[in-house]
N, C-alpha and C positions, 0 to 999 in steps of 0.2 A: 471604540478602540479608534485612535484617530488613524487615519490611510496612510500614512506615512511612514508608523511604529508596525503597523500589521501587512503592508509590504515588506519592510527589512527583513520583518520575520519569516515571511515566506519565504523570500530570495532565500536567506539562507539557509532554511529546513529542503527548497529546493536543492541548492548545491549538495549539500547534507544525503539524502536521496540518490540525486543521481552520482556520487561518489561511489555509494554502496552499490545502487546497481552496477557500474562500470565494473566493479570489483567481482561482483557474483556471473556476469558477463564473460567475463576472462576465463575463467572458468569452466564456458565452453556447456552449461547446463543447456540452451537451450538449441545450439546446433550439430549436437550430437544426439546419437544415440543411446540410451541405459546399455547398449551391448557394448560399443565403441567406450561409454566412459568408463565403465570396470574389468576392459580388457585390458591383461598383465603383456609385457612385453616379452614373459617368461613363455616357454611352452607347456608348464606345467599347467593341470587345471586347476582352478581356484578352488576353496575347500567352500563348501555352502553357509558356513557359517560366516565366512569373509564376504562371499556376494549379497546375504542379506544384508551385513553392514553396510556395503558400499551402497545398495538400494535404496537404504533406510536413509542414511545422511544426502544422501543424491535427491531424493521426493523431500527430505527437511528443507533444502538448498531453493530448489522448486519454490515449494511453497513462501519461503523467506523471498524472494526474488516476486513474485505472486502479490502479496502484502507490500512491498517497495512500488510497484509499478500501483499499486492501487492508489498507496498514499500519495505517490507523485497524481497523479491522477488530482487528484482532492486538489492539492497544494494549486496547479495550475489553474484548475476551477477556479480558485477561492482570487485566482490574483486575475483575473479574465473578471471576474466579478469586481474587483476592484478598479481593472480600466473601464468600464462601462456604467458602473456609475450604481451594483445593487449588493453591491459586497454587506454585508450585514444585517444584509434582509432573508427572511427564510423562505425560502422555494415552496414550500410548501403553503401557509399558511400568509405569508406576506407583511407579518409580524417584522421588528428590531427585533435581534437577536439580543442578546442581551451583553454589554461590558467583558461581566465576570467571566461566559463563557466562550468569546473571542480574544479573551488574554488567555485562558487555558487551552483555547483549539482556535487557532487562525484559521482552519481551512472549516473552520463549521460551517455546513450550511444552509440546517434547519434548526430553529429554537429547540429548547430543553422540553417540551413535548412534546413536539411533532419527532425528536431524534428518538425518544422512547416509545412515539407508535411506532415508529419504522422496525424499533428492532423486536420490537413485542408480533409485529407482522412477518418478519425476515422468520422469528422460531415457532409461529404455528403450522403445523403442518398442512401442506393443502389435501382438501377434501378425495378421496379416492373415488 
């Protein structure tokens, strides 16, 4: 993939992710407690089902925000690799990452083989 095309795609993705992150941060997910986030203005106690729904929604939103942060980190890392001339080189084995992979995933850090190994290791339970 040509570096200018990669930079353009990565910058657009960075902007998109930052916009998504700002939307979730505007909901004060990370700067207020769970109790504060589900507190009502009324003095009536919440029904247990309502509390469960609110807790589920908060946990889901925090999970999505965490995923956005991780993707943003990958995109920013790819932009740094473009700047230092290491973009498109597998961080594990040092071989070139294929253009097809970079077209599909411009923030890719590993070649297909090393990505598969990393995913397999992540799924393997640690010995006790």
